[in-house]
Steps between C-alpha positions, in 0.01 A plus 500: 500500500643847410580733781268798558739725314468295188119510520512877550730539203252289293217736602679802362416596146522316273366227733607134478196263535721188506673634813155571657387141443826360639481713816118473548399160346144554629456745211537215245153390611365821351611416144191424294263593783213692346341794681171683478380674190663819631838336432658444162807308617546177696593563863871465459516744199270735705744494788790578264296784350428640853877501562550688175216745578645578842828590330318718250311686786827553693640657184208710375335571840148528357369493862763730633584236757831540676642156586812532718809349333542251780154352429525457120652145530216409743235649267642290213486188720140579590415534130650160438322330793158681503320216326707206613201338662275502194590144393385361831189713539351482140141381478191543292142572601240488220779551249646803673874471578580595861820505713341512845744628771793505265603835661505374859642156423747675266619729777586188716679342200686819418630519858600133488673547163684808620620313804631211275672751279645673799354831388538790736212515762401841356447346154306211643273740687452710187428190278261350749315828570457585133406143401221502775373839387561517124124460412368739757553842321262379221221437763539829700187660355283197563284573803504125585877481521682436822776734381383861472789739422585580859517139610702406191750778571541371858541140371762613238692687771817652355451320173204702355697636200630153417150355522371761260775418253446125525122537468528709193753267341264200580211672333699607194631148463140362463363601164248226438180529286280602795719803585372837397698825470298652790621215726860610435413872545323431825777292639768756407298761683459275807875428516588863444278603781623228739 
């Protein structure tokens, strides 16, 4: 298994998917795993696209987010691990693809993977927190949600800017046939306001 430095180097642009799979073999289960009609890529390619979109956002700063230099590697790691639990949570109900609790289970897996990789504790905290919360920004306006903006901000703690970047990257990496331009516009606004 490559040391953490090799994985972090593989996460820098241009990224190296072979190194990801060697370091995090759990991701190989995502190859060929189809998602919902909001997704156009299989789960592994979606994850790789999220990694790319995070880099893009760090460069163009569409949201104006300011991610401290010391957290960039942790954010890249979170992008790589945010959907790690999808292969073990995928199900279908009446033809609808669901990944129930992939965020919470994924947070536990992310923490375990970070420990195995001997990643710094700060990166493990960032990856686990963002994995647990990566879906929540998209649901902030829903009155039935358990994460209104104030509660989500508290849950994100010091990682609010990173959460906004990951959430936007995740949304932009899902361009399936059900996606409408207003979905993107709404999500950009939610992330920018967060």
